[in-house]
Every structure is written in C-alpha cells, then in structure tokens.
DRENDOFI-322844 format. One record per residue: residue number from 1; x, y, z of N, C-alpha, C in turn. Coordinates in pm, 1 decimal, padded with zeros to 6 digits, always signed. Layout:
! DRENDOFI-322844
num, nX, nY, nZ, caX, caY, caZ, cX, cY, cZ
NUM, X, Y, Z, X, Y, Z, X, Y, Z;
...
! end
This chain:
! DRENDOFI-322844
num, nX, nY, nZ, caX, caY, caZ, cX, cY, cZ
1, +08221.7, +03451.8, +15655.9, +08354.9, +03404.3, +15624.1, +08456.0, +03511.8, +15662.3;
2, +08558.3, +03472.9, +15735.7, +08663.1, +03565.3, +15776.3, +08779.0, +03551.9, +15678.7;
3, +08821.9, +03663.9, +15626.1, +08931.3, +03663.7, +15529.6, +09062.2, +03687.7, +15602.8;
4, +09159.8, +03602.5, +15576.4, +09290.8, +03616.6, +15639.6, +09371.1, +03722.1, +15564.2;
5, +09430.9, +03813.1, +15638.3, +09514.3, +03915.6, +15577.7, +09656.1, +03898.0, +15629.9;
6, +09748.1, +03877.9, +15538.3, +09888.5, +03862.7, +15575.1, +09943.4, +03998.3, +15618.7;
7, +10050.5, +03995.2, +15699.0, +10105.8, +04121.1, +15749.1, +10161.4, +04207.5, +15636.6;
8, +10215.2, +04144.2, +15529.0, +10264.0, +04225.5, +15417.6, +10148.0, +04292.1, +15343.6;
9, +10032.7, +04224.2, +15338.8, +09913.2, +04285.9, +15279.6, +09864.8, +04400.9, +15366.6;
10, +09869.2, +04379.9, +15497.6, +09828.3, +04486.8, +15589.3, +09917.3, +04608.9, +15571.7;
11, +10045.9, +04584.7, +15553.6, +10138.6, +04697.3, +15533.2, +10109.5, +04766.7, +15400.6;
12, +10077.3, +04689.1, +15296.5, +10047.8, +04748.7, +15166.0, +09919.5, +04831.8, +15171.6;
13, +09819.2, +04781.4, +15241.6, +09693.0, +04855.3, +15255.7, +09717.1, +04983.4, +15335.3;
14, +09792.4, +04973.9, +15444.3, +09822.9, +05092.4, +15524.8, +09904.4, +05192.6, +15443.9;
15, +09996.6, +05142.9, +15362.1, +10076.9, +05232.8, +15277.6, +09988.3, +05304.1, +15175.9;
16, +09887.7, +05232.5, +15121.3, +09796.8, +05297.8, +15025.8, +09716.7, +05407.3, +15095.7;
17, +09676.0, +05380.5, +15220.0, +09601.9, +05481.0, +15296.5, +09690.7, +05600.7, +15329.7;
18, +09817.2, +05574.9, +15360.5, +09910.4, +05685.7, +15388.1, +09927.9, +05772.8, +15263.7;
19, +09940.1, +05708.8, +15148.5, +09955.2, +05783.5, +15023.4, +09830.3, +05868.3, +14996.8;
20, +09711.9, +05810.2, +15023.5, +09586.5, +05884.2, +15004.2, +09578.9, +06003.6, +15099.5;
21, +09616.8, +05983.4, +15225.2, +09613.2, +06093.6, +15322.6, +09716.5, +06200.6, +15288.1;
22, +09829.3, +06158.4, +15233.2, +09930.7, +06254.9, +15190.2, +09873.7, +06343.4, +15078.5;
23, +09802.6, +06282.9, +14985.2, +09739.4, +06359.9, +14877.8, +09634.0, +06453.7, +14935.0;
24, +09557.6, +06404.3, +15032.0, +09455.5, +06487.4, +15097.2, +09518.9, +06608.5, +15165.3;
25, +09631.9, +06587.4, +15233.4, +09701.0, +06699.5, +15299.7, +09752.9, +06800.4, +15198.0;
26, +09802.9, +06751.0, +15083.5, +09852.3, +06841.5, +14979.0, +09738.9, +06927.4, +14923.6;
27, +09624.2, +06865.9, +14898.7, +09508.6, +06939.1, +14846.2, +09457.2, +07039.0, +14949.5;
28, +09452.6, +06997.5, +15075.0, +09408.3, +07087.3, +15182.3, +09503.9, +07205.6, +15196.3;
29, +09633.5, +07179.3, +15187.5, +09732.7, +07287.8, +15195.7, +09714.8, +07385.8, +15079.9;
30, +09684.2, +07334.6, +14961.8, +09659.0, +07421.0, +14846.2, +09535.8, +07507.7, +14870.4;
31, +09431.5, +07448.4, +14929.0, +09310.2, +07525.5, +14960.5, +09341.3, +07637.5, +15058.9;
32, +09417.0, +07605.5, +15163.9, +09452.8, +07707.0, +15264.6, +09537.0, +07817.4, +15201.8;
33, +09631.6, +07778.1, +15117.2, +09719.7, +07876.7, +15053.5, +09642.6, +07972.3, +14963.4;
34, +09530.9, +07927.1, +14908.9, +09452.9, +08010.3, +14816.5, +09325.9, +08067.8, +14878.9;
35, +09314.8, +08061.8, +15010.6, +09193.5, +08108.2, +15078.9, +09164.1, +08255.9, +15055.8;
36, +09263.4, +08333.6, +15019.9, +09243.3, +08477.0, +14996.4, +09267.3, +08516.6, +14850.7;
37, +09277.7, +08418.8, +14762.2, +09305.7, +08445.8, +14620.7, +09178.5, +08486.3, +14547.6;
38, +09177.1, +08608.0, +14499.9, +09062.2, +08655.8, +14422.4, +09095.5, +08646.1, +14274.0;
39, +08997.2, +08675.2, +14191.3, +09015.4, +08667.5, +14046.3, +09119.8, +08767.5, +13998.2;
40, +09175.1, +08738.9, +13883.9, +09273.5, +08830.6, +13825.0, +09209.0, +08928.3, +13727.2;
41, +09080.8, +08905.2, +13697.9, +09008.5, +08994.1, +13607.3, +08882.8, +09045.8, +13676.6;
42, +08837.5, +09165.2, +13642.9, +08717.3, +09220.2, +13705.1, +08596.5, +09128.1, +13685.7;
43, +08528.1, +09095.6, +13796.8, +08409.5, +09011.0, +13791.4, +08437.0, +08862.6, +13772.4;
44, +08563.6, +08826.0, +13764.3, +08598.5, +08685.4, +13742.7, +08581.7, +08601.4, +13868.6;
45, +08592.5, +08471.5, +13849.8, +08580.8, +08380.0, +13963.5, +08714.1, +08365.5, +14035.0;
46, +08710.3, +08358.6, +14167.7, +08832.3, +08338.1, +14245.5, +08868.4, +08189.6, +14250.1;
47, +08965.2, +08156.7, +14331.8, +09003.4, +08017.2, +14352.9, +08882.6, +07939.9, +14404.3;
48, +08864.3, +07820.9, +14351.6, +08754.8, +07734.2, +14395.9, +08815.7, +07618.2, +14474.4;
49, +08762.2, +07596.2, +14593.7, +08809.1, +07489.1, +14681.7, +08809.8, +07355.5, +14608.1;
50, +08913.7, +07275.4, +14631.9, +08927.2, +07143.7, +14571.4, +08896.8, +07035.9, +14675.4;
51, +08835.7, +06927.5, +14631.0, +08797.4, +06817.5, +14720.0, +08856.6, +06687.6, +14666.1;
52, +08930.8, +06613.4, +14749.1, +08981.5, +06483.0, +14703.8, +08869.2, +06379.3, +14707.1;
53, +08867.8, +06292.0, +14607.6, +08769.7, +06183.4, +14601.4, +08849.0, +06053.2, +14598.2;
54, +08819.0, +05965.8, +14693.1, +08891.0, +05839.7, +14705.5, +08803.9, +05723.8, +14660.3;
55, +08870.3, +05614.5, +14623.8, +08796.6, +05493.1, +14591.1, +08877.5, +05373.5, +14638.7;
56, +08807.2, +05263.7, +14657.2, +08875.4, +05142.9, +14703.5, +08961.5, +05087.2, +14590.5;
57, +09065.7, +05017.9, +14630.8, +09158.7, +04959.8, +14534.1, +09205.9, +04824.4, +14586.0;
58, +09219.3, +04727.9, +14496.5, +09269.9, +04596.6, +14533.8, +09421.0, +04604.7, +14550.9;
59, +09466.9, +04571.7, +14671.3, +09610.0, +04579.0, +14702.1, +09651.0, +04449.1, +14769.3;
60, +09732.5, +04371.3, +14702.6, +09780.5, +04243.4, +14757.8, +09666.7, +04155.4, +14807.9;
61, +09557.5, +04150.2, +14735.9, +09445.4, +04066.1, +14774.8, +09357.5, +04124.6, +14884.0;
62, +09384.4, +04244.3, +14925.0, +09303.9, +04312.0, +15027.0, +09251.7, +04442.6, +14966.5;
63, +09165.1, +04509.5, +15040.2, +09107.1, +04633.7, +14989.4, +09176.6, +04753.6, +15052.6;
64, +09240.1, +04831.7, +14968.3, +09305.6, +04954.8, +15011.2, +09229.8, +05073.8, +14955.9;
65, +09299.7, +05183.7, +14943.5, +09236.0, +05306.6, +14895.8, +09331.9, +05380.4, +14804.3;
66, +09274.4, +05458.3, +14713.0, +09356.6, +05542.4, +14625.9, +09279.9, +05669.1, +14592.3;
67, +09353.8, +05773.0, +14556.2, +09292.3, +05897.9, +14513.5, +09238.0, +05876.8, +14372.7;
68, +09107.4, +05890.1, +14355.5, +09044.8, +05870.1, +14224.7, +09053.6, +05996.5, +14140.4;
69, +09023.3, +06109.4, +14204.0, +09027.0, +06237.8, +14132.1, +09016.4, +06351.5, +14232.8;
70, +09040.2, +06469.8, +14183.5, +09021.3, +06591.1, +14262.7, +08914.1, +06670.6, +14189.8;
71, +08809.3, +06707.1, +14264.8, +08700.8, +06780.5, +14200.6, +08676.9, +06914.2, +14269.5;
72, +08627.7, +07011.4, +14197.6, +08600.1, +07142.3, +14257.8, +08476.0, +07139.3, +14345.4;
73, +08480.6, +07213.9, +14454.0, +08365.0, +07230.5, +14542.0, +08275.5, +07335.7, +14477.4;
74, +08154.3, +07297.4, +14443.2, +08066.0, +07387.6, +14370.2, +07983.4, +07479.8, +14461.0;
75, +08020.3, +07483.4, +14589.4, +07954.5, +07575.6, +14681.6, +07972.5, +07719.5, +14631.3;
76, +07872.0, +07803.4, +14654.4, +07876.3, +07942.1, +14606.7, +07992.1, +08019.9, +14668.9;
77, +08037.2, +08118.2, +14594.3, +08139.3, +08210.1, +14645.7, +08072.5, +08314.9, +14732.8;
78, +08142.9, +08360.1, +14833.8, +08095.7, +08475.0, +14912.0, +08132.4, +08600.7, +14834.0;
79, +08060.1, +08709.1, +14856.9, +08094.1, +08835.7, +14791.7, +08121.2, +08941.3, +14897.8;
80, +08201.8, +09035.9, +14859.3, +08241.6, +09143.6, +14950.3, +08242.4, +09273.6, +14870.1;
81, +08186.2, +09376.8, +14927.2, +08185.1, +09505.6, +14858.1, +08321.3, +09571.9, +14874.0;
82, +08390.3, +09588.7, +14762.3, +08523.7, +09649.9, +14762.3, +08548.4, +09706.7, +14622.0;
83, +08488.1, +09820.9, +14592.1, +08498.9, +09876.3, +14456.2, +08641.1, +09913.3, +14414.4;
84, +08732.1, +09928.1, +14510.3, +08870.0, +09963.9, +14474.2, +08953.8, +09841.9, +14434.7;
85, +08900.9, +09723.9, +14456.3, +08973.5, +09601.1, +14422.8, +08970.0, +09579.4, +14272.3;
86, +09083.6, +09545.0, +14209.7, +09085.9, +09521.9, +14063.9, +08995.6, +09406.1, +14019.7;
87, +08958.8, +09317.6, +14112.2, +08873.3, +09203.6, +14078.0, +08725.0, +09235.3, +14094.0;
88, +08691.5, +09357.7, +14132.8, +08551.1, +09395.4, +14156.4, +08472.4, +09396.4, +14025.6;
89, +08345.5, +09354.5, +14036.0, +08258.8, +09359.0, +13918.2, +08204.9, +09501.3, +13900.6;
90, +08114.1, +09519.7, +13807.7, +08060.5, +09653.1, +13776.8, +07987.7, +09715.8, +13896.4;
91, +07933.7, +09634.1, +13987.0, +07864.1, +09685.8, +14104.5, +07959.6, +09707.0, +14222.9;
92, +08086.9, +09672.4, +14207.3, +08185.3, +09691.4, +14313.5, +08204.4, +09571.3, +14405.0;
93, +08144.8, +09457.1, +14369.6, +08156.6, +09338.1, +14453.3, +08269.1, +09246.9, +14404.2;
94, +08339.0, +09189.4, +14499.5, +08448.1, +09095.6, +14470.6, +08406.3, +08958.1, +14521.3;
95, +08419.4, +08858.6, +14435.6, +08390.9, +08721.0, +14478.7, +08510.2, +08669.5, +14558.0;
96, +08479.4, +08607.1, +14672.3, +08582.4, +08550.1, +14760.7, +08583.5, +08398.5, +14743.3;
97, +08699.1, +08335.4, +14757.1, +08706.1, +08189.8, +14744.7, +08609.8, +08120.2, +14842.2;
98, +08561.0, +08003.8, +14802.6, +08469.5, +07927.0, +14887.8, +08547.5, +07834.7, +14982.0;
99, +08655.3, +07886.7, +15036.6, +08742.4, +07812.1, +15127.7, +08720.5, +07863.5, +15269.5;
100, +08687.5, +07773.1, +15359.7, +08675.4, +07805.5, +15501.3, +08801.3, +07749.8, +15568.5;
101, +08889.2, +07839.5, +15613.0, +09017.8, +07793.2, +15667.4, +09000.9, +07708.5, +15793.1;
102, +08895.3, +07729.2, +15869.4, +08871.2, +07645.5, +15987.2, +08841.4, +07501.7, +15944.3;
103, +08757.3, +07486.5, +15843.7, +08725.5, +07352.9, +15791.3, +08851.4, +07288.2, +15735.4;
104, +08929.9, +07364.4, +15662.7, +09052.8, +07310.6, +15602.9, +09152.6, +07269.2, +15711.1;
105, +09162.3, +07348.0, +15816.5, +09252.8, +07314.8, +15926.2, +09210.6, +07185.0, +15993.8;
106, +09080.6, +07168.8, +16013.0, +09030.6, +07045.1, +16073.7, +09051.8, +06926.2, +15980.0;
107, +09032.2, +06945.7, +15849.6, +09059.0, +06839.4, +15752.8, +09206.5, +06799.9, +15755.6;
108, +09292.7, +06899.5, +15766.9, +09437.2, +06872.6, +15770.8, +09471.1, +06790.8, +15895.3;
109, +09416.6, +06829.0, +16008.2, +09443.6, +06756.2, +16132.6, +09393.3, +06612.5, +16123.3;
110, +09274.6, +06594.5, +16067.6, +09218.3, +06460.0, +16051.8, +09305.0, +06374.0, +15959.2;
111, +09352.0, +06433.0, +15850.4, +09438.4, +06360.1, +15757.0, +09570.5, +06323.2, +15823.6;
112, +09626.0, +06413.9, +15903.5, +09751.4, +06384.5, +15974.0, +09732.7, +06269.1, +16071.2;
113, +09623.1, +06268.4, +16143.1, +09597.2, +06160.3, +16239.3, +09575.9, +06027.3, +16168.1;
114, +09506.5, +06028.7, +16056.9, +09486.2, +05905.5, +15980.0, +09619.4, +05854.6, +15925.9;
115, +09703.7, +05946.4, +15881.1, +09836.7, +05909.9, +15831.9, +09916.6, +05842.5, +15944.0;
116, +09916.0, +05904.8, +16061.5, +09989.0, +05849.8, +16175.9, +09933.6, +05713.5, +16217.6;
117, +09802.8, +05696.0, +16212.8, +09742.0, +05567.7, +16249.2, +09787.6, +05457.9, +16152.8;
118, +09794.4, +05489.5, +16025.8, +09840.4, +05391.1, +15928.2, +09989.3, +05363.2, +15941.8;
119, +10065.3, +05462.9, +15981.6, +10206.9, +05441.0, +16009.7, +10222.0, +05344.3, +16127.1;
120, +10137.0, +05357.7, +16227.9, +10138.5, +05265.7, +16341.6, +10104.8, +05123.1, +16298.2;
121, +10013.0, +05108.4, +16202.6, +09979.5, +04975.6, +16150.7, +10102.8, +04912.3, +16087.0;
122, +10174.2, +04989.4, +16008.0, +10294.8, +04937.7, +15942.3, +10399.6, +04899.4, +16046.1;
123, +10420.9, +04984.6, +16145.0, +10519.5, +04954.4, +16249.4, +10480.7, +04829.5, +16328.2;
124, +10352.5, +04813.8, +16357.2, +10305.2, +04695.4, +16430.2, +10324.7, +04569.7, +16346.4;
125, +10292.8, +04576.3, +16217.5, +10312.0, +04460.4, +16129.2, +10460.0, +04424.3, +16118.9;
126, +10546.7, +04523.1, +16111.3, +10692.0, +04495.7, +16107.3, +10737.4, +04429.8, +16237.3;
127, +10688.6, +04479.6, +16349.7, +10724.2, +04420.4, +16479.3, +10678.1, +04275.5, +16486.2;
128, +10557.2, +04249.7, +16437.7, +10505.8, +04112.9, +16437.9, +10591.7, +04023.0, +16350.0;
129, +10630.2, +04071.1, +16233.8, +10717.3, +03992.5, +16145.0, +10850.9, +03963.8, +16212.2;
130, +10905.0, +04063.3, +16280.2, +11034.2, +04044.3, +16347.9, +11021.0, +03941.8, +16460.3;
131, +10912.7, +03946.2, +16533.9, +10890.8, +03849.4, +16641.6, +10875.6, +03706.9, +16586.4;
132, +10808.5, +03694.3, +16474.8, +10794.9, +03563.3, +16410.3, +10932.2, +03511.5, +16368.1;
133, +11012.8, +03597.7, +16310.2, +11148.8, +03556.6, +16270.8, +11231.5, +03515.6, +16391.6;
134, +11218.1, +03588.3, +16499.8, +11292.5, +03554.0, +16622.4, +11248.6, +03418.6, +16675.3;
135, +11118.4, +03390.3, +16670.6, +11066.9, +03259.6, +16716.9, +11120.1, +03148.9, +16626.3;
136, +11119.6, +03172.2, +16496.4, +11165.9, +03069.8, +16402.1, +11316.4, +03043.7, +16411.6;
137, +11393.0, +03141.4, +16456.8, +11537.9, +03124.6, +16471.1, +11575.8, +03041.4, +16592.7;
138, +11484.1, +03026.1, +16687.0, +11515.0, +02951.4, +16810.0, +11514.1, +02803.5, +16787.6;
! end
C-alpha cells in the first residue's frame, strides 16, 4: 500500500528533520568547543562527548524525527602524562576528553548537508504548491 503524503506534510516532516539536524549541530559544536577541556580537580573526569539520540515522531500523519535525548559517550578517556597540570592525578596523568575533533567535524558536515537537503525539500514543496495555485487560477 502506498501512502499519499500531502506537500504540507512533506514540509512538516522536512522541518522536523531540520530541527533535529540543528540540534545535532549544536551538540557537535559543544563537543568541539570542549575537546581540550580537562577536569577542574586533580584526577577528575574531563568533558565527556555528548551524542544526540533521535526517534521517529508522528507529524501531520507522516513520520518525522525529533531529538529524544542527549546521552554521554561512555568511550574511555585518553590519558596524558603531565604532572604540572592542576588536573593531574597522583601519578601525574591527566584524563583527556573522549572527543575526536575529526569525527566531530565530519558529523558537523553531515548534519549541515542533511539540513540543506531538507531545506531543498521544503523549497520544492513550496514551488509545487505555487504551481498548483497558478494552474487553478487559469
């Protein structure tokens, strides 16, 4: 069975995806900004990478997407020997954030492209609506 999707539903679904990608870009930017943030106390944990989790959502009778939650990446922290650092533990090691800026940069680029693709969907649906109105006016 093929489900018919109206252009306004398509725009609503694309808008939900744009909102989700916007949240993804914000979280990725936060990860990049904290890529060098170490703990404020000796031996403490540094910034932990955040991961957006999305889920499907009913939008105008179609399936869109929404940000369900943001969860911490439980990947291990890297350590670096730096006994002069105020965040160093008793052995002189400092825990580094589990953020890989290359991965974050690629995630940001992917989110930007997905955002742009959904913007194109909205523009195409608007153009189609305008063409329908022009046909009906004749």
